[in-house]
LUMLUMDREN-2810 file (N, C-alpha, C; in Angstrom, 1 decimal):
<atoms>
<atom><aa>M</aa><ch>A</ch><at>N</at><xx>-7.3</xx><yy>-44.9</yy><zz>-15.5</zz></atom>
<atom><aa>M</aa><ch>A</ch><at>CA</at><xx>-8.5</xx><yy>-43.9</yy><zz>-15.2</zz></atom>
<atom><aa>M</aa><ch>A</ch><at>C</at><xx>-8.1</xx><yy>-42.6</yy><zz>-15.4</zz></atom>
<atom><aa>L</aa><ch>A</ch><at>N</at><xx>-7.2</xx><yy>-42.3</yy><zz>-14.3</zz></atom>
<atom><aa>L</aa><ch>A</ch><at>CA</at><xx>-6.5</xx><yy>-41.2</yy><zz>-13.7</zz></atom>
<atom><aa>L</aa><ch>A</ch><at>C</at><xx>-5.1</xx><yy>-40.8</yy><zz>-14.4</zz></atom>
<atom><aa>R</aa><ch>A</ch><at>N</at><xx>-4.6</xx><yy>-41.4</yy><zz>-15.3</zz></atom>
<atom><aa>R</aa><ch>A</ch><at>CA</at><xx>-3.3</xx><yy>-41.6</yy><zz>-15.7</zz></atom>
<atom><aa>R</aa><ch>A</ch><at>C</at><xx>-2.2</xx><yy>-40.4</yy><zz>-15.1</zz></atom>
<atom><aa>N</aa><ch>A</ch><at>N</at><xx>-3.0</xx><yy>-39.1</yy><zz>-16.0</zz></atom>
<atom><aa>N</aa><ch>A</ch><at>CA</at><xx>-2.2</xx><yy>-37.9</yy><zz>-15.2</zz></atom>
<atom><aa>N</aa><ch>A</ch><at>C</at><xx>-3.7</xx><yy>-37.5</yy><zz>-15.0</zz></atom>
<atom><aa>G</aa><ch>A</ch><at>N</at><xx>-3.1</xx><yy>-36.8</yy><zz>-13.4</zz></atom>
<atom><aa>G</aa><ch>A</ch><at>CA</at><xx>-4.6</xx><yy>-35.6</yy><zz>-13.1</zz></atom>
<atom><aa>G</aa><ch>A</ch><at>C</at><xx>-4.5</xx><yy>-34.5</yy><zz>-13.4</zz></atom>
<atom><aa>L</aa><ch>A</ch><at>N</at><xx>-3.8</xx><yy>-33.9</yy><zz>-13.8</zz></atom>
<atom><aa>L</aa><ch>A</ch><at>CA</at><xx>-3.8</xx><yy>-32.6</yy><zz>-13.9</zz></atom>
<atom><aa>L</aa><ch>A</ch><at>C</at><xx>-3.4</xx><yy>-32.2</yy><zz>-15.4</zz></atom>
<atom><aa>E</aa><ch>A</ch><at>N</at><xx>-3.6</xx><yy>-32.1</yy><zz>-16.5</zz></atom>
<atom><aa>E</aa><ch>A</ch><at>CA</at><xx>-2.6</xx><yy>-31.9</yy><zz>-17.7</zz></atom>
<atom><aa>E</aa><ch>A</ch><at>C</at><xx>-3.0</xx><yy>-30.6</yy><zz>-17.7</zz></atom>
<atom><aa>P</aa><ch>A</ch><at>N</at><xx>-2.5</xx><yy>-30.2</yy><zz>-18.8</zz></atom>
<atom><aa>P</aa><ch>A</ch><at>CA</at><xx>-2.0</xx><yy>-28.7</yy><zz>-19.3</zz></atom>
<atom><aa>P</aa><ch>A</ch><at>C</at><xx>-3.6</xx><yy>-27.5</yy><zz>-19.2</zz></atom>
<atom><aa>W</aa><ch>A</ch><at>N</at><xx>-4.7</xx><yy>-28.5</yy><zz>-20.4</zz></atom>
<atom><aa>W</aa><ch>A</ch><at>CA</at><xx>-6.0</xx><yy>-28.2</yy><zz>-20.8</zz></atom>
<atom><aa>W</aa><ch>A</ch><at>C</at><xx>-7.1</xx><yy>-28.0</yy><zz>-19.6</zz></atom>
<atom><aa>H</aa><ch>A</ch><at>N</at><xx>-6.6</xx><yy>-29.0</yy><zz>-18.6</zz></atom>
<atom><aa>H</aa><ch>A</ch><at>CA</at><xx>-7.6</xx><yy>-29.0</yy><zz>-17.1</zz></atom>
<atom><aa>H</aa><ch>A</ch><at>C</at><xx>-6.9</xx><yy>-27.7</yy><zz>-17.1</zz></atom>
<atom><aa>L</aa><ch>A</ch><at>N</at><xx>-5.7</xx><yy>-27.6</yy><zz>-16.9</zz></atom>
<atom><aa>L</aa><ch>A</ch><at>CA</at><xx>-5.4</xx><yy>-26.0</yy><zz>-15.7</zz></atom>
<atom><aa>L</aa><ch>A</ch><at>C</at><xx>-5.7</xx><yy>-24.8</yy><zz>-16.6</zz></atom>
<atom><aa>L</aa><ch>A</ch><at>N</at><xx>-5.7</xx><yy>-24.4</yy><zz>-18.4</zz></atom>
<atom><aa>L</aa><ch>A</ch><at>CA</at><xx>-6.5</xx><yy>-23.8</yy><zz>-18.9</zz></atom>
<atom><aa>L</aa><ch>A</ch><at>C</at><xx>-7.8</xx><yy>-24.0</yy><zz>-18.8</zz></atom>
<atom><aa>I</aa><ch>A</ch><at>N</at><xx>-8.6</xx><yy>-24.7</yy><zz>-18.9</zz></atom>
<atom><aa>I</aa><ch>A</ch><at>CA</at><xx>-10.1</xx><yy>-24.5</yy><zz>-18.7</zz></atom>
<atom><aa>I</aa><ch>A</ch><at>C</at><xx>-10.5</xx><yy>-24.3</yy><zz>-17.0</zz></atom>
<atom><aa>L</aa><ch>A</ch><at>N</at><xx>-9.7</xx><yy>-24.5</yy><zz>-16.4</zz></atom>
<atom><aa>L</aa><ch>A</ch><at>CA</at><xx>-9.8</xx><yy>-24.2</yy><zz>-14.8</zz></atom>
<atom><aa>L</aa><ch>A</ch><at>C</at><xx>-9.6</xx><yy>-22.7</yy><zz>-14.5</zz></atom>
<atom><aa>G</aa><ch>A</ch><at>N</at><xx>-8.3</xx><yy>-22.2</yy><zz>-14.9</zz></atom>
<atom><aa>G</aa><ch>A</ch><at>CA</at><xx>-8.3</xx><yy>-20.8</yy><zz>-15.4</zz></atom>
<atom><aa>G</aa><ch>A</ch><at>C</at><xx>-9.4</xx><yy>-19.8</yy><zz>-15.7</zz></atom>
<atom><aa>I</aa><ch>A</ch><at>N</at><xx>-9.7</xx><yy>-20.3</yy><zz>-17.0</zz></atom>
<atom><aa>I</aa><ch>A</ch><at>CA</at><xx>-10.7</xx><yy>-19.6</yy><zz>-17.6</zz></atom>
<atom><aa>I</aa><ch>A</ch><at>C</at><xx>-12.5</xx><yy>-19.7</yy><zz>-16.4</zz></atom>
<atom><aa>V</aa><ch>A</ch><at>N</at><xx>-12.9</xx><yy>-20.5</yy><zz>-15.8</zz></atom>
<atom><aa>V</aa><ch>A</ch><at>CA</at><xx>-13.6</xx><yy>-20.8</yy><zz>-15.3</zz></atom>
<atom><aa>V</aa><ch>A</ch><at>C</at><xx>-13.3</xx><yy>-19.6</yy><zz>-14.2</zz></atom>
<atom><aa>V</aa><ch>A</ch><at>N</at><xx>-11.9</xx><yy>-20.0</yy><zz>-13.5</zz></atom>
<atom><aa>V</aa><ch>A</ch><at>CA</at><xx>-11.8</xx><yy>-18.7</yy><zz>-12.2</zz></atom>
<atom><aa>V</aa><ch>A</ch><at>C</at><xx>-12.2</xx><yy>-17.8</yy><zz>-12.8</zz></atom>
<atom><aa>I</aa><ch>A</ch><at>N</at><xx>-11.8</xx><yy>-17.0</yy><zz>-14.0</zz></atom>
<atom><aa>I</aa><ch>A</ch><at>CA</at><xx>-11.5</xx><yy>-15.8</yy><zz>-14.6</zz></atom>
<atom><aa>I</aa><ch>A</ch><at>C</at><xx>-13.0</xx><yy>-15.4</yy><zz>-14.4</zz></atom>
<atom><aa>M</aa><ch>A</ch><at>N</at><xx>-14.2</xx><yy>-15.8</yy><zz>-15.1</zz></atom>
<atom><aa>M</aa><ch>A</ch><at>CA</at><xx>-15.5</xx><yy>-16.0</yy><zz>-15.7</zz></atom>
<atom><aa>M</aa><ch>A</ch><at>C</at><xx>-15.9</xx><yy>-15.4</yy><zz>-14.0</zz></atom>
<atom><aa>L</aa><ch>A</ch><at>N</at><xx>-16.0</xx><yy>-16.3</yy><zz>-13.3</zz></atom>
<atom><aa>L</aa><ch>A</ch><at>CA</at><xx>-16.5</xx><yy>-16.3</yy><zz>-11.5</zz></atom>
<atom><aa>L</aa><ch>A</ch><at>C</at><xx>-15.9</xx><yy>-15.1</yy><zz>-11.2</zz></atom>
<atom><aa>F</aa><ch>A</ch><at>N</at><xx>-15.3</xx><yy>-14.8</yy><zz>-10.8</zz></atom>
<atom><aa>F</aa><ch>A</ch><at>CA</at><xx>-14.6</xx><yy>-13.6</yy><zz>-10.1</zz></atom>
<atom><aa>F</aa><ch>A</ch><at>C</at><xx>-14.0</xx><yy>-12.7</yy><zz>-10.9</zz></atom>
<atom><aa>G</aa><ch>A</ch><at>N</at><xx>-14.5</xx><yy>-12.4</yy><zz>-12.1</zz></atom>
<atom><aa>G</aa><ch>A</ch><at>CA</at><xx>-13.8</xx><yy>-11.3</yy><zz>-12.9</zz></atom>
<atom><aa>G</aa><ch>A</ch><at>C</at><xx>-11.9</xx><yy>-11.3</yy><zz>-12.4</zz></atom>
<atom><aa>S</aa><ch>A</ch><at>N</at><xx>-11.6</xx><yy>-10.4</yy><zz>-14.0</zz></atom>
<atom><aa>S</aa><ch>A</ch><at>CA</at><xx>-10.7</xx><yy>-9.9</yy><zz>-13.8</zz></atom>
<atom><aa>S</aa><ch>A</ch><at>C</at><xx>-10.1</xx><yy>-8.9</yy><zz>-12.9</zz></atom>
<atom><aa>K</aa><ch>A</ch><at>N</at><xx>-11.1</xx><yy>-8.2</yy><zz>-12.5</zz></atom>
<atom><aa>K</aa><ch>A</ch><at>CA</at><xx>-10.7</xx><yy>-7.0</yy><zz>-11.6</zz></atom>
<atom><aa>K</aa><ch>A</ch><at>C</at><xx>-10.3</xx><yy>-7.5</yy><zz>-10.2</zz></atom>
<atom><aa>K</aa><ch>A</ch><at>N</at><xx>-10.9</xx><yy>-8.7</yy><zz>-9.7</zz></atom>
<atom><aa>K</aa><ch>A</ch><at>CA</at><xx>-10.9</xx><yy>-9.1</yy><zz>-8.4</zz></atom>
<atom><aa>K</aa><ch>A</ch><at>C</at><xx>-9.6</xx><yy>-10.2</yy><zz>-8.4</zz></atom>
<atom><aa>L</aa><ch>A</ch><at>N</at><xx>-9.0</xx><yy>-10.9</yy><zz>-9.3</zz></atom>
<atom><aa>L</aa><ch>A</ch><at>CA</at><xx>-7.9</xx><yy>-11.3</yy><zz>-9.6</zz></atom>
<atom><aa>L</aa><ch>A</ch><at>C</at><xx>-6.2</xx><yy>-11.1</yy><zz>-8.7</zz></atom>
<atom><aa>P</aa><ch>A</ch><at>N</at><xx>-6.1</xx><yy>-9.8</yy><zz>-9.6</zz></atom>
<atom><aa>P</aa><ch>A</ch><at>CA</at><xx>-5.1</xx><yy>-9.0</yy><zz>-8.9</zz></atom>
<atom><aa>P</aa><ch>A</ch><at>C</at><xx>-4.9</xx><yy>-8.8</yy><zz>-7.5</zz></atom>
<atom><aa>E</aa><ch>A</ch><at>N</at><xx>-6.2</xx><yy>-8.4</yy><zz>-6.6</zz></atom>
<atom><aa>E</aa><ch>A</ch><at>CA</at><xx>-6.3</xx><yy>-7.8</yy><zz>-5.4</zz></atom>
<atom><aa>E</aa><ch>A</ch><at>C</at><xx>-6.6</xx><yy>-8.4</yy><zz>-4.4</zz></atom>
<atom><aa>S</aa><ch>A</ch><at>N</at><xx>-6.7</xx><yy>-10.5</yy><zz>-4.8</zz></atom>
<atom><aa>S</aa><ch>A</ch><at>CA</at><xx>-7.4</xx><yy>-11.4</yy><zz>-4.1</zz></atom>
<atom><aa>S</aa><ch>A</ch><at>C</at><xx>-5.4</xx><yy>-12.3</yy><zz>-4.5</zz></atom>
<atom><aa>A</aa><ch>A</ch><at>N</at><xx>-4.7</xx><yy>-12.2</yy><zz>-5.8</zz></atom>
<atom><aa>A</aa><ch>A</ch><at>CA</at><xx>-3.7</xx><yy>-12.4</yy><zz>-5.3</zz></atom>
<atom><aa>A</aa><ch>A</ch><at>C</at><xx>-2.8</xx><yy>-11.4</yy><zz>-4.6</zz></atom>
<atom><aa>R</aa><ch>A</ch><at>N</at><xx>-2.7</xx><yy>-10.5</yy><zz>-4.4</zz></atom>
<atom><aa>R</aa><ch>A</ch><at>CA</at><xx>-2.0</xx><yy>-9.8</yy><zz>-3.8</zz></atom>
<atom><aa>R</aa><ch>A</ch><at>C</at><xx>-2.3</xx><yy>-9.7</yy><zz>-2.1</zz></atom>
<atom><aa>A</aa><ch>A</ch><at>N</at><xx>-3.9</xx><yy>-10.0</yy><zz>-1.5</zz></atom>
<atom><aa>A</aa><ch>A</ch><at>CA</at><xx>-3.8</xx><yy>-10.1</yy><zz>-0.7</zz></atom>
<atom><aa>A</aa><ch>A</ch><at>C</at><xx>-3.3</xx><yy>-11.5</yy><zz>0.2</zz></atom>
<atom><aa>L</aa><ch>A</ch><at>N</at><xx>-3.4</xx><yy>-12.6</yy><zz>-0.9</zz></atom>
<atom><aa>L</aa><ch>A</ch><at>CA</at><xx>-2.7</xx><yy>-13.7</yy><zz>-0.8</zz></atom>
<atom><aa>L</aa><ch>A</ch><at>C</at><xx>-0.9</xx><yy>-13.9</yy><zz>-0.1</zz></atom>
<atom><aa>G</aa><ch>A</ch><at>N</at><xx>-1.2</xx><yy>-13.1</yy><zz>-1.2</zz></atom>
<atom><aa>G</aa><ch>A</ch><at>CA</at><xx>0.7</xx><yy>-12.9</yy><zz>-0.7</zz></atom>
<atom><aa>G</aa><ch>A</ch><at>C</at><xx>1.0</xx><yy>-12.3</yy><zz>0.4</zz></atom>
<atom><aa>Q</aa><ch>A</ch><at>N</at><xx>0.1</xx><yy>-11.3</yy><zz>0.5</zz></atom>
<atom><aa>Q</aa><ch>A</ch><at>CA</at><xx>0.6</xx><yy>-10.3</yy><zz>1.5</zz></atom>
<atom><aa>Q</aa><ch>A</ch><at>C</at><xx>0.4</xx><yy>-11.6</yy><zz>3.2</zz></atom>
<atom><aa>S</aa><ch>A</ch><at>N</at><xx>-0.3</xx><yy>-12.3</yy><zz>3.2</zz></atom>
<atom><aa>S</aa><ch>A</ch><at>CA</at><xx>-1.6</xx><yy>-13.4</yy><zz>4.3</zz></atom>
<atom><aa>S</aa><ch>A</ch><at>C</at><xx>-0.1</xx><yy>-14.2</yy><zz>4.6</zz></atom>
<atom><aa>L</aa><ch>A</ch><at>N</at><xx>0.4</xx><yy>-14.8</yy><zz>2.9</zz></atom>
<atom><aa>L</aa><ch>A</ch><at>CA</at><xx>1.7</xx><yy>-16.0</yy><zz>3.2</zz></atom>
<atom><aa>L</aa><ch>A</ch><at>C</at><xx>2.8</xx><yy>-15.2</yy><zz>3.8</zz></atom>
<atom><aa>R</aa><ch>A</ch><at>N</at><xx>3.1</xx><yy>-13.7</yy><zz>3.6</zz></atom>
<atom><aa>R</aa><ch>A</ch><at>CA</at><xx>4.3</xx><yy>-13.5</yy><zz>4.3</zz></atom>
<atom><aa>R</aa><ch>A</ch><at>C</at><xx>4.5</xx><yy>-13.3</yy><zz>5.2</zz></atom>
<atom><aa>I</aa><ch>A</ch><at>N</at><xx>3.3</xx><yy>-12.9</yy><zz>6.2</zz></atom>
<atom><aa>I</aa><ch>A</ch><at>CA</at><xx>2.5</xx><yy>-12.8</yy><zz>7.3</zz></atom>
<atom><aa>I</aa><ch>A</ch><at>C</at><xx>3.3</xx><yy>-14.1</yy><zz>8.2</zz></atom>
<atom><aa>L</aa><ch>A</ch><at>N</at><xx>2.4</xx><yy>-14.9</yy><zz>7.4</zz></atom>
<atom><aa>L</aa><ch>A</ch><at>CA</at><xx>2.9</xx><yy>-16.6</yy><zz>8.2</zz></atom>
<atom><aa>L</aa><ch>A</ch><at>C</at><xx>3.6</xx><yy>-16.7</yy><zz>8.0</zz></atom>
<atom><aa>K</aa><ch>A</ch><at>N</at><xx>5.0</xx><yy>-16.8</yy><zz>6.9</zz></atom>
<atom><aa>K</aa><ch>A</ch><at>CA</at><xx>6.3</xx><yy>-17.1</yy><zz>6.8</zz></atom>
<atom><aa>K</aa><ch>A</ch><at>C</at><xx>6.8</xx><yy>-16.4</yy><zz>8.1</zz></atom>
<atom><aa>S</aa><ch>A</ch><at>N</at><xx>6.8</xx><yy>-14.6</yy><zz>8.6</zz></atom>
<atom><aa>S</aa><ch>A</ch><at>CA</at><xx>7.7</xx><yy>-14.1</yy><zz>9.5</zz></atom>
<atom><aa>S</aa><ch>A</ch><at>C</at><xx>7.2</xx><yy>-14.4</yy><zz>10.8</zz></atom>
<atom><aa>E</aa><ch>A</ch><at>N</at><xx>5.8</xx><yy>-14.9</yy><zz>10.8</zz></atom>
<atom><aa>E</aa><ch>A</ch><at>CA</at><xx>5.4</xx><yy>-15.5</yy><zz>12.4</zz></atom>
<atom><aa>E</aa><ch>A</ch><at>C</at><xx>6.3</xx><yy>-17.1</yy><zz>12.7</zz></atom>
<atom><aa>T</aa><ch>A</ch><at>N</at><xx>6.0</xx><yy>-17.6</yy><zz>11.8</zz></atom>
<atom><aa>T</aa><ch>A</ch><at>CA</at><xx>6.5</xx><yy>-18.5</yy><zz>11.9</zz></atom>
<atom><aa>T</aa><ch>A</ch><at>C</at><xx>8.1</xx><yy>-19.3</yy><zz>12.1</zz></atom>
<atom><aa>K</aa><ch>A</ch><at>N</at><xx>8.9</xx><yy>-17.8</yy><zz>11.7</zz></atom>
<atom><aa>K</aa><ch>A</ch><at>CA</at><xx>10.5</xx><yy>-18.0</yy><zz>11.6</zz></atom>
<atom><aa>K</aa><ch>A</ch><at>C</at><xx>10.4</xx><yy>-17.6</yy><zz>12.9</zz></atom>
<atom><aa>A</aa><ch>A</ch><at>N</at><xx>9.9</xx><yy>-16.1</yy><zz>13.6</zz></atom>
<atom><aa>A</aa><ch>A</ch><at>CA</at><xx>10.0</xx><yy>-15.4</yy><zz>14.7</zz></atom>
<atom><aa>A</aa><ch>A</ch><at>C</at><xx>9.5</xx><yy>-16.8</yy><zz>16.1</zz></atom>
<atom><aa>M</aa><ch>A</ch><at>N</at><xx>8.4</xx><yy>-17.5</yy><zz>15.7</zz></atom>
<atom><aa>M</aa><ch>A</ch><at>CA</at><xx>8.4</xx><yy>-18.6</yy><zz>16.7</zz></atom>
<atom><aa>M</aa><ch>A</ch><at>C</at><xx>9.6</xx><yy>-19.8</yy><zz>17.1</zz></atom>
<atom><aa>R</aa><ch>A</ch><at>N</at><xx>9.8</xx><yy>-19.9</yy><zz>15.7</zz></atom>
<atom><aa>R</aa><ch>A</ch><at>CA</at><xx>11.2</xx><yy>-20.7</yy><zz>15.6</zz></atom>
<atom><aa>R</aa><ch>A</ch><at>C</at><xx>12.6</xx><yy>-20.3</yy><zz>16.3</zz></atom>
<atom><aa>D</aa><ch>A</ch><at>N</at><xx>12.6</xx><yy>-19.0</yy><zz>16.0</zz></atom>
<atom><aa>D</aa><ch>A</ch><at>CA</at><xx>13.7</xx><yy>-18.0</yy><zz>16.5</zz></atom>
<atom><aa>D</aa><ch>A</ch><at>C</at><xx>13.3</xx><yy>-18.1</yy><zz>18.1</zz></atom>
<atom><aa>D</aa><ch>A</ch><at>N</at><xx>12.1</xx><yy>-18.4</yy><zz>18.6</zz></atom>
<atom><aa>D</aa><ch>A</ch><at>CA</at><xx>12.0</xx><yy>-18.1</yy><zz>19.6</zz></atom>
<atom><aa>D</aa><ch>A</ch><at>C</at><xx>11.9</xx><yy>-19.2</yy><zz>20.8</zz></atom>
<atom><aa>D</aa><ch>A</ch><at>N</at><xx>11.6</xx><yy>-20.5</yy><zz>19.8</zz></atom>
<atom><aa>D</aa><ch>A</ch><at>CA</at><xx>12.4</xx><yy>-22.0</yy><zz>20.8</zz></atom>
<atom><aa>D</aa><ch>A</ch><at>C</at><xx>13.4</xx><yy>-22.3</yy><zz>20.5</zz></atom>
<atom><aa>A</aa><ch>A</ch><at>N</at><xx>14.4</xx><yy>-21.6</yy><zz>19.8</zz></atom>
<atom><aa>A</aa><ch>A</ch><at>CA</at><xx>15.9</xx><yy>-22.6</yy><zz>19.4</zz></atom>
<atom><aa>A</aa><ch>A</ch><at>C</at><xx>16.7</xx><yy>-21.9</yy><zz>20.9</zz></atom>
<atom><aa>A</aa><ch>A</ch><at>N</at><xx>16.3</xx><yy>-20.1</yy><zz>21.2</zz></atom>
<atom><aa>A</aa><ch>A</ch><at>CA</at><xx>16.9</xx><yy>-19.6</yy><zz>22.0</zz></atom>
<atom><aa>A</aa><ch>A</ch><at>C</at><xx>16.3</xx><yy>-18.9</yy><zz>22.6</zz></atom>
<atom><aa>P</aa><ch>A</ch><at>N</at><xx>15.7</xx><yy>-19.3</yy><zz>23.8</zz></atom>
<atom><aa>P</aa><ch>A</ch><at>CA</at><xx>14.5</xx><yy>-18.1</yy><zz>25.0</zz></atom>
<atom><aa>P</aa><ch>A</ch><at>C</at><xx>14.9</xx><yy>-16.9</yy><zz>24.8</zz></atom>
<atom><aa>G</aa><ch>A</ch><at>N</at><xx>16.8</xx><yy>-17.3</yy><zz>25.5</zz></atom>
<atom><aa>G</aa><ch>A</ch><at>CA</at><xx>16.9</xx><yy>-15.6</yy><zz>26.3</zz></atom>
<atom><aa>G</aa><ch>A</ch><at>C</at><xx>17.5</xx><yy>-15.7</yy><zz>25.2</zz></atom>
<atom><aa>A</aa><ch>A</ch><at>N</at><xx>18.7</xx><yy>-15.8</yy><zz>24.6</zz></atom>
<atom><aa>A</aa><ch>A</ch><at>CA</at><xx>19.5</xx><yy>-15.3</yy><zz>23.9</zz></atom>
<atom><aa>A</aa><ch>A</ch><at>C</at><xx>19.3</xx><yy>-15.3</yy><zz>22.4</zz></atom>
<atom><aa>A</aa><ch>A</ch><at>N</at><xx>18.3</xx><yy>-15.0</yy><zz>22.1</zz></atom>
<atom><aa>A</aa><ch>A</ch><at>CA</at><xx>18.2</xx><yy>-14.6</yy><zz>20.2</zz></atom>
<atom><aa>A</aa><ch>A</ch><at>C</at><xx>19.0</xx><yy>-13.8</yy><zz>20.0</zz></atom>
<atom><aa>P</aa><ch>A</ch><at>N</at><xx>20.2</xx><yy>-13.7</yy><zz>18.6</zz></atom>
<atom><aa>P</aa><ch>A</ch><at>CA</at><xx>20.7</xx><yy>-12.7</yy><zz>17.8</zz></atom>
<atom><aa>P</aa><ch>A</ch><at>C</at><xx>19.5</xx><yy>-11.9</yy><zz>18.0</zz></atom>
<atom><aa>G</aa><ch>A</ch><at>N</at><xx>20.3</xx><yy>-10.4</yy><zz>18.0</zz></atom>
<atom><aa>G</aa><ch>A</ch><at>CA</at><xx>19.8</xx><yy>-8.7</yy><zz>17.6</zz></atom>
<atom><aa>G</aa><ch>A</ch><at>C</at><xx>18.5</xx><yy>-8.6</yy><zz>18.9</zz></atom>
<atom><aa>R</aa><ch>A</ch><at>N</at><xx>18.5</xx><yy>-9.7</yy><zz>19.4</zz></atom>
<atom><aa>R</aa><ch>A</ch><at>CA</at><xx>17.8</xx><yy>-9.5</yy><zz>20.7</zz></atom>
<atom><aa>R</aa><ch>A</ch><at>C</at><xx>18.0</xx><yy>-9.0</yy><zz>22.0</zz></atom>
<atom><aa>T</aa><ch>A</ch><at>N</at><xx>17.6</xx><yy>-8.1</yy><zz>22.4</zz></atom>
<atom><aa>T</aa><ch>A</ch><at>CA</at><xx>18.2</xx><yy>-8.4</yy><zz>24.3</zz></atom>
<atom><aa>T</aa><ch>A</ch><at>C</at><xx>17.3</xx><yy>-8.6</yy><zz>25.1</zz></atom>
<atom><aa>A</aa><ch>A</ch><at>N</at><xx>17.5</xx><yy>-9.7</yy><zz>26.3</zz></atom>
<atom><aa>A</aa><ch>A</ch><at>CA</at><xx>16.9</xx><yy>-10.1</yy><zz>26.9</zz></atom>
<atom><aa>A</aa><ch>A</ch><at>C</at><xx>15.7</xx><yy>-9.1</yy><zz>28.4</zz></atom>
<atom><aa>P</aa><ch>A</ch><at>N</at><xx>14.9</xx><yy>-9.6</yy><zz>28.2</zz></atom>
<atom><aa>P</aa><ch>A</ch><at>CA</at><xx>13.9</xx><yy>-8.3</yy><zz>29.1</zz></atom>
<atom><aa>P</aa><ch>A</ch><at>C</at><xx>14.2</xx><yy>-8.0</yy><zz>30.7</zz></atom>
<atom><aa>A</aa><ch>A</ch><at>N</at><xx>14.6</xx><yy>-7.0</yy><zz>30.9</zz></atom>
<atom><aa>A</aa><ch>A</ch><at>CA</at><xx>15.2</xx><yy>-6.7</yy><zz>32.1</zz></atom>
<atom><aa>A</aa><ch>A</ch><at>C</at><xx>13.8</xx><yy>-7.5</yy><zz>33.3</zz></atom>
<atom><aa>Q</aa><ch>A</ch><at>N</at><xx>14.7</xx><yy>-8.1</yy><zz>34.6</zz></atom>
<atom><aa>Q</aa><ch>A</ch><at>CA</at><xx>14.7</xx><yy>-8.5</yy><zz>35.5</zz></atom>
<atom><aa>Q</aa><ch>A</ch><at>C</at><xx>13.9</xx><yy>-7.6</yy><zz>36.6</zz></atom>
<atom><aa>P</aa><ch>A</ch><at>N</at><xx>12.8</xx><yy>-7.6</yy><zz>37.0</zz></atom>
<atom><aa>P</aa><ch>A</ch><at>CA</at><xx>12.8</xx><yy>-6.8</yy><zz>38.3</zz></atom>
<atom><aa>P</aa><ch>A</ch><at>C</at><xx>13.6</xx><yy>-7.1</yy><zz>39.3</zz></atom>
<atom><aa>S</aa><ch>A</ch><at>N</at><xx>13.7</xx><yy>-5.7</yy><zz>39.8</zz></atom>
<atom><aa>S</aa><ch>A</ch><at>CA</at><xx>15.4</xx><yy>-5.9</yy><zz>41.4</zz></atom>
<atom><aa>S</aa><ch>A</ch><at>C</at><xx>14.2</xx><yy>-6.1</yy><zz>42.7</zz></atom>
<atom><aa>A</aa><ch>A</ch><at>N</at><xx>14.4</xx><yy>-6.7</yy><zz>43.8</zz></atom>
<atom><aa>A</aa><ch>A</ch><at>CA</at><xx>13.8</xx><yy>-6.7</yy><zz>44.4</zz></atom>
<atom><aa>A</aa><ch>A</ch><at>C</at><xx>14.3</xx><yy>-5.0</yy><zz>45.4</zz></atom>
<atom><aa>P</aa><ch>A</ch><at>N</at><xx>13.3</xx><yy>-4.9</yy><zz>46.1</zz></atom>
<atom><aa>P</aa><ch>A</ch><at>CA</at><xx>13.1</xx><yy>-3.4</yy><zz>47.2</zz></atom>
<atom><aa>P</aa><ch>A</ch><at>C</at><xx>14.6</xx><yy>-3.1</yy><zz>47.9</zz></atom>
<atom><aa>E</aa><ch>A</ch><at>N</at><xx>14.7</xx><yy>-2.4</yy><zz>47.8</zz></atom>
<atom><aa>E</aa><ch>A</ch><at>CA</at><xx>16.0</xx><yy>-2.0</yy><zz>49.1</zz></atom>
<atom><aa>E</aa><ch>A</ch><at>C</at><xx>15.7</xx><yy>-2.0</yy><zz>50.3</zz></atom>
<atom><aa>G</aa><ch>A</ch><at>N</at><xx>16.0</xx><yy>-2.4</yy><zz>51.0</zz></atom>
<atom><aa>G</aa><ch>A</ch><at>CA</at><xx>16.1</xx><yy>-1.9</yy><zz>52.7</zz></atom>
<atom><aa>G</aa><ch>A</ch><at>C</at><xx>14.6</xx><yy>-3.0</yy><zz>53.4</zz></atom>
<atom><aa>G</aa><ch>A</ch><at>N</at><xx>14.1</xx><yy>-4.0</yy><zz>52.4</zz></atom>
<atom><aa>G</aa><ch>A</ch><at>CA</at><xx>13.5</xx><yy>-5.0</yy><zz>53.5</zz></atom>
<atom><aa>G</aa><ch>A</ch><at>C</at><xx>12.0</xx><yy>-5.0</yy><zz>52.5</zz></atom>
<atom><aa>T</aa><ch>A</ch><at>N</at><xx>11.0</xx><yy>-4.8</yy><zz>54.0</zz></atom>
<atom><aa>T</aa><ch>A</ch><at>CA</at><xx>9.8</xx><yy>-4.8</yy><zz>52.8</zz></atom>
<atom><aa>T</aa><ch>A</ch><at>C</at><xx>9.0</xx><yy>-3.4</yy><zz>52.2</zz></atom>
<atom><aa>G</aa><ch>A</ch><at>N</at><xx>9.9</xx><yy>-2.4</yy><zz>53.1</zz></atom>
<atom><aa>G</aa><ch>A</ch><at>CA</at><xx>9.5</xx><yy>-0.9</yy><zz>52.2</zz></atom>
<atom><aa>G</aa><ch>A</ch><at>C</at><xx>8.6</xx><yy>-0.8</yy><zz>53.3</zz></atom>
<atom><aa>A</aa><ch>A</ch><at>N</at><xx>7.9</xx><yy>-0.6</yy><zz>54.7</zz></atom>
<atom><aa>A</aa><ch>A</ch><at>CA</at><xx>7.5</xx><yy>-0.3</yy><zz>55.9</zz></atom>
<atom><aa>A</aa><ch>A</ch><at>C</at><xx>7.7</xx><yy>0.8</yy><zz>56.2</zz></atom>
</atoms>
């Protein structure tokens, strides 16, 4: 029954239906927005992976400054 799921003519019909539904003006805008979203997702996942790999010694980043204890005891 489903020997070849998507043949080239299936994709052609799908493309025509999408153009008819959304219009040729909206498609480039939608593709651009999708590309920007994927770029942001990729950079965020890379940043998360870098943070997990080396929490305090990531290359190109400096460790946050540790607060120092006040001198002279309690300060009263």
